[in-house]
C-alpha positions in Angstrom: 3.8 10.9 -15.0 1.1 11.5 -17.6 -0.4 15.0 -17.4 -3.3 16.7 -19.2 -3.5 20.4 -18.5 -6.9 22.2 -18.5 -8.1 25.5 -17.3 -10.6 25.3 -14.5 -13.5 27.5 -15.7 -14.9 28.3 -12.3 -11.6 29.3 -10.7 -9.8 30.5 -13.8 -6.7 28.6 -12.6 -4.7 25.8 -14.3 -5.7 22.3 -13.3 -3.6 19.3 -14.1 -5.1 15.8 -14.1 -2.3 13.4 -13.6 -1.3 10.0 -12.4 1.1 10.2 -9.5 4.2 8.0 -9.0 2.2 5.4 -7.1 -0.3 5.0 -9.8 -3.2 6.9 -8.2 -5.1 9.3 -10.5 -5.7 12.6 -8.7 -6.3 16.3 -9.3 -3.3 18.5 -8.9 -3.9 22.3 -8.9 -1.4 24.7 -10.2 -1.7 27.6 -7.8 -0.9 31.3 -8.3 2.5 30.8 -6.7 3.6 28.6 -9.5 3.9 25.2 -7.9 1.7 22.1 -7.9 1.3 19.0 -5.9 3.4 16.0 -6.9 1.2 13.6 -4.9 -2.5 12.9 -5.1 -4.7 13.3 -2.0 -4.5 9.6 -1.2 -0.7 9.6 -1.3 -0.6 12.8 0.8 -2.7 11.1 3.5 -0.5 8.0 3.5 2.7 10.1 3.6 1.3 12.2 6.5 0.2 9.1 8.5 3.6 7.5 8.0 5.6 10.6 9.0 3.3 11.2 12.0 3.7 7.7 13.3 7.5 7.9 12.9 7.8 11.4 14.5 4.8 11.4 16.9 6.8 12.9 19.8 8.3 15.7 17.6 4.8 16.6 16.2 3.2 16.7 19.6 6.1 18.7 21.1 5.8 21.2 18.2 2.0 21.5 18.7 2.5 22.1 22.5 5.2 24.7 21.8 2.9 26.6 19.4 0.0 26.3 21.9 1.9 27.7 24.9 3.7 30.4 22.7 0.5 32.1 21.7 -1.5 33.3 24.7 -4.4 34.7 22.6 -4.8 31.3 20.8 -4.6 29.5 24.1 -7.4 31.7 25.5 -9.5 31.1 22.4 -9.1 27.4 22.6 -9.9 27.4 26.3 -13.1 29.5 25.6 -14.1 27.0 22.9 -13.6 24.2 25.3 -15.7 26.0 27.9 -18.4 26.7 25.4 -18.4 23.1 24.3 -19.0 21.9 27.8 -21.6 24.5 28.5 -23.5 23.5 25.3 -23.1 19.8 26.2 -24.7 20.3 29.6 -27.4 22.5 28.1 -28.2 19.7 25.6 -28.4 17.1 28.4 -30.6 19.4 30.5 -33.0 20.3 27.7 -33.2 16.8 26.1 -33.1 14.5 29.2 -34.0 16.8 32.0 -30.7 16.2 33.8 -28.8 19.0 35.5 -25.0 19.1 35.5 -25.1 17.9 39.1 -27.4 15.0 38.3 -25.2 14.0 35.4 -22.1 14.2 37.6 -23.8 12.0 40.2 -24.6 9.4 37.6 -21.0 9.4 36.4 -19.8 9.0 40.1 -22.4 6.2 40.7 -21.0 4.3 37.6 -17.4 5.1 38.7 -16.9 7.0 35.4 -17.2 3.8 33.3 -19.7 2.7 30.6 -22.6 0.7 32.1 -22.1 -2.1 29.5 -18.5 -2.6 28.6 -17.0 -1.1 31.9 -14.5 1.0 29.9 -13.7 4.5 31.1 -14.1 6.7 28.0 -13.4 10.4 27.5 -17.1 11.1 27.4 -20.2 9.2 28.6 -23.4 9.6 26.7 -26.9 9.5 28.2 -28.7 6.3 27.2 -32.5 6.7 27.1 -35.6 4.7 26.0 -36.7 6.2 22.7 -40.3 5.3 23.4 -40.7 6.6 27.0 -37.8 9.0 27.1 -36.7 7.5 30.5 -32.9 7.8 31.2 -31.4 4.3 31.7 -27.7 5.2 32.4 -24.5 6.4 30.8 -22.7 4.6 28.0 -19.6 5.0 25.9 -20.2 6.0 22.3 -19.7 2.5 20.9 -22.2 0.9 23.3 -24.8 3.7 22.9 -24.6 3.5 19.1 -24.7 -0.3 19.2 -28.0 -0.3 21.2 -29.4 2.2 18.7 -28.4 0.0 15.7 -30.1 -3.0 17.4 -33.2 -0.8 17.7 -33.4 -1.4 21.4 -35.0 -4.8 20.7 -34.1 -7.5 23.2 -34.9 -10.3 20.7 -32.4 -8.8 18.2 -29.8 -8.5 21.0 -30.4 -12.1 22.1 -30.1 -13.2 18.5 -26.8 -11.3 18.2 -25.5 -13.0 21.4 -26.4 -16.4 20.0 -24.7 -15.6 16.7 -21.5 -14.5 18.5 -21.5 -17.6 20.8 -22.0 -19.9 17.8 -19.1 -18.2 15.9 -16.8 -18.2 18.9 -14.5 -21.0 17.6 -14.1 -19.5 14.1 
């Protein structure tokens, strides 16, 4: 492993620029405790993903154990979740004029599925006409973003359909 050691002027700590065992060039900081990272950030991500996939059940069990062991942390997480939902409904009410009850009625009318792809996502987003502001329905994130990227233009959407139909055999 090739290493050039420098002193980081802003932090006043040692900084080693190295090439890891997998050939990636990365920044490895020597911390005050006297150790430094053997892997670059890319290798750390790959290693974490590999270990997580191999031991997913163990990781999830550990997370659940920590969650249930700490009542204060559990309360904090529940409060954050409550605040998130409260803020979400405030946003829907202020932007689209829908109360929580109206939103829940729309979800029930659509059986909790996206109006386009008919998949039941974790969260449904309010789809609206950007010119008039009129609410059209509830969509999953992918469908809502797709309509936005197509600029809500039917001719562009029809062109996309023709393109996909023509490329169906490829």
